[in-house]
N, C-alpha and C positions, 0 to 999 in steps of 0.2 A: 151816422151811427148805430149798424144794426142793434135791435136788441136782443143778451144774450136765450139761447130755448135753456129750460131746468131741465130735469130726469122728474122719472115720477116720485123721488126720493128726495128734495132740493129740501123740503121745507123739514125735513127729518135731519135735515146735514144741519142747520140754522139751529134750527132746537135744542143739537149736543154743541149746539156750540163752535161749529166747524168755520175756517178762518175757509173764505170761499171765493175763487179765482175765476173767471177767463181762459180757459183751454180747451182749444177749434171750433171756439162762440157758446157754447156752454157753461151754464152755472157749477163749475163746482169745486167740492171738497179739497183743498190740498191737505189739512193737516186737522184733529183734533183736539186733541191733548197734549201734543209735541212730532213730530216726528220720527226721534230718538227712538223714542220710547211704544209709536205705532211699529216701528219697523221690527224689533225689539220680538212684539207682543208677537210679528207673526212670523220671524225665525221659530220660537221660541215654544209662543203654545196653540192660540188663532187670530186672527182678524179679519174683518169682509171690506169689501171696495165694492162702491157702485160705479160698477163703469156702465150700463146702463146709455152711455154717451155711444158706444159705436157703433159699428153702419154692420145689418147682416142684411144680404138678400141667395135667396133658394133660386137654385139652378136647377131647368127636370124638364125633361125631355128625351124624343131617343139620341139624342147627340149631343146629351149633355156634357158626358166623360169628354166628350171632344171636344165642344168651347175650353170645359176646364184645365184640357192638357196639356192645347196652343196657349190659351193665357199670362200658363200659369209654367214658375219652373222643376215643380217636383212631380215625380210620380205619380198621380192621382188613378191610376189604375191600382195599383197595390194595395186603393183602404176596401174594407170588405164595406156590408151595414155595420154601423156604427163606430167606425174606424175615425180618429179624424188627422190630421196633416197640415204640417204648418211647409207653407209657401211661400212665393213669391210672385209680384207682374211686372216682366221685365218692358220694357218701355218700348224696345226697339228699336234705341239706339244704345243698347251694352248700360242702360240703371237700371232704375228696379221706381216702380210706378207705386207699390207698395208692397210691405210681408202681410201676412192676412190665414188666416187655420179654413181649411176646406173639409169636412161636415161633411159621412157619405151618409145621408139620409136613410133610415126605412122605405119599406114601397109603399106605404100608406100614401107615404109624396109623392104621388105618381100614377099614373096607368100603366096596364103591363106594357112593357115591348121599353117601356121609359126608365131611367136614372133619374135620384138627383141627390143636388150637394145645397150644402149653406157654407156662402162662400163668408166666414166671419172681418172687419176691413178695420182702419182706426180711423176715429167721431174724423180726425181732419184730411179724412181722406173722404168723406163717404161719394161726394158727388164727383171727387174728379173718375174715385177711382169705377163707378156706373157707368157713368159717360162712356170711361175704355174699354169696358167688356163690354155694355153695348154695340160698342164702334163696332169692336172685331168680329160681334157672335153672325157668325155666315151657313150660320149651323140651326137644326130646329130643336130649336130650344126658345123655352121660356121662361126668362129673368124679370124674378118680384124680389122689388126691392121692401121688404118689412122693416127695417130702423126703428120707427118712427111707434110702430106696435110693437115691437120688441124691447124687454128689459132683461140685464143681468148685473145678475149677484156675486163677485170671486170671493170664495170662500179657504183662505189660506195660511198654512199652517201644520205643526205638527198633528196639531189637537185637531182638526179640521173635521177625520173619520168619525173621532166620535162623539166631537159636536153637532154632529149633523144627524147622525146614526137615528137619532128618536123617531126621525122627523118624515121618516122615506122605509117602505119596503124595499127597496133596494138595495141590494150589499154592497157598498160604499169601504169598504176594508177590499172583494176581489174586486175591483176595479183597475182593469191594469193603462195604463199611462198611456198621454193620447189617446185612449175610447171614451162614451160617452155612450149614454140608453136615457130612456125615455123612462116616467114614471109617473107616480102622483109622490108629493113632497109639501108637507105641513097641509093638507087636504088637497089641497089643488091638483089636478088633472093634468096630465100632456106636458110634467113639467122636464125642457131635455134636461139633463145630468152631467157632468160632461167633466174628466178629469185632464185639465191639463196645465194652463197656469202660466203664472209670469212671474216670479218669484225665486222656487226653485228649493219653493221651503212644502210643496206637496199642496192637498185640495181641489177642492173644484168649481166652477161655472154652472151657474143656474141660470137657465134660457126661458124665458114667464112673457105670459104677455101681460104688454106695463099698466093694464088694469088690475093687474094681481100680485105683483110687486112691490105692494107696502106691507099686505098681508104676511109675507114671505119673508121679507124684511125682518118687519118684528117677531114671528117663529121661529127665526135662528136667534134670537140677541134670546128668546128667551131660552130657545134649549141649547143654547149656549155659558149660559149664566153660569157653572163649576167648574169654566173648564177655563174665565178670564178671557174671554171672549170678547176684541173692540173693536169701531171702525172703524177703517185705514183708510187715509186719502192719500192723493195723487203721488204727497213729499214724497214720503214713503215705499211707495210706488215706484215710482226712480231711484231712489235709494237699491231696494229690494233687487232688483231685475241690473241691475251694477255691478252689484255684486255677484251679479250668474255672467257675466256680460251680455245677457240680452241684446237687443241692438234698439234701438231706438226711433221711428219711422222721424225724420226733419232733422236729425241729429248725428245719428249714428249710420248712419243708409239712406240715398233721396236717389231724386231721379240724374243724379252726376256719381252719384258710385255701382261696380256694378257687386252682384253677386257673390263676385269668385274675389273683388278686392276686399269685401267684409267680416270673409273667414267662412259662409253659408254656399263651398260647395259643395256641404250632403245634403243639401234641398236644391240643388242646379245635377240631376240626371239628363249628362247632353245624349248617352244614350239610347231615350225611348222615345223618338223623333219626331219628326218639327213641331218643332214652337214657336212663338215667337223670340228672337235676337239668338238663335240656336249658330248661326255659325257665328256672329262676332261673337258671344262665349266658348262654343272653337276654339278660333284664334287666340284669343287668352285664353286661352289656358294654354292650348298649345309654346307661348309666345313665356308663360308665367305674369302672373300683374306684377304690374310694375312700382304700386304701394301696396301697401297692407295693412287693417286695421290689426291693432294691437289694444291691449292693455298694459297700465305700465301704474308702476308708483314711486308720487312720490318722497323723498326724504325728512323733507320740511314740512307743518302746519299747514299750509295756504297749500287750500281747495287748488288745483284746474278746474280752470275756464272756456265753455266751448269756445274759437276762433284763436282760439290764445297757441301759437307756431314754436315746432316742437324743433332743438334743434339738434347739430350730429356735438362732440368735441371741442370738431374744431366752427364752430359758432355761424355753420352752414342751416340753414332752414333749411331743412326732409321731410313736414309733415306737419297736422295742426292737431289741438287735440276737439274730437266730436261731444264730448261727455266727461263730466269729473265733478266728485262730491265727495267729502265725509264719511268714509264708510264705517255706520255705528255697528258694524258687526268686527272689522277687526281694527278701528279707532285708530286709522290711519289713512293717510286721501288716497283715491283712490281716479282712474279714469282711463277714458279707450281713444286713439286717435289714429291716422290716417302716417306711416313715416314711409318711406323712401324701401324696395324691400327690401337692400342689401341691411339693416337694419331694424325689421319685424325677429330680431329672434329672441327667445326670449334673454337674460342676462347683458343686454344689450344698451348700453351707458347713453341715455339723453337729457334734455335742456329744456324744458319746459316756460319760456316767456315770457314772462306776466310784469308785465309793465321796463320796470328801469330794473325789476332782480328776475333773475334764474331759476327756477326751484332744477337741483339738480333727482333726475328718476331717472327707474331703471325698468323695459319693457319687460317684463312677465307673460309665465302662460295661462289663456283664462278658461273657467272661472276661478275669479279670485278668492271666491268662498269653498270649499270641494265638500264637495254634497256625504 
């Protein structure tokens, strides 16, 4: 059995009394004070996630854009320096290698006539994604894996801007969603400050050299004291993203699901030119996906779990659950799952098979939590 990897902040998590678990081969905090308390801290004030286990790749060269365009579904040609984009890597068979963020980097990352990007990928897929992109790099482009030396904090919640502003000259309130900048943060130069997020609560991500993240963590908590700042684990990260209907790789999307089935048509630019799986996805769109990822609520207290069958009113299996939780914001169970296309309309009654019990539910429009 291989030993778990630690992030540079593992000792701090343990000192805070975090409940730790194996996540994608990393020793990660599930919760500190409790998932509900941490979830509500992010929704109502501000919380901090250590997401240093995520992977980061630099793609630079004269044909860097050509490589990005070929291996991802979204249109990276639209990105200006300082823009970020959500996208996915199709797998050549209509499925998804991974979902990821694409950052168009400043010119100091490359030579004249070149472009540079940073790809941020899921921790569980770092090696898989690296090998996949490398395999398809037939372009004049260099790939650099900076995952091991890069650490990442996500500071999320409506008070994130106020809590962090004293630490930087960057005007955080002026940053638009899905943009980033580089600046000095807590006395550390060249911190990449990004306004993306996986919670729907607003906030920022801080990319920094791994040997500087401890200082950044301490400074963030000191600056956030008056704003009720809390450390937040992976448990609340999951409940927060599910309330927003955001996909989790390995649960809601994987190598067997297409972006069109998963409701990711908005990041699948079929007219951008040649890219991996373009013809397959065009054919699927023309025919209409046979199944769709939907959100649903259930009328009882029991939480729907991954892989529970979904039935229609006649007792026929029409799909399965991919994610489920008790929503701390709504106070009721919610979930997502794939169902046959005729049953995907909001308002459709469904039944979740939980052992010998059937939970009555209803398909609802995502997100569960309205902004």
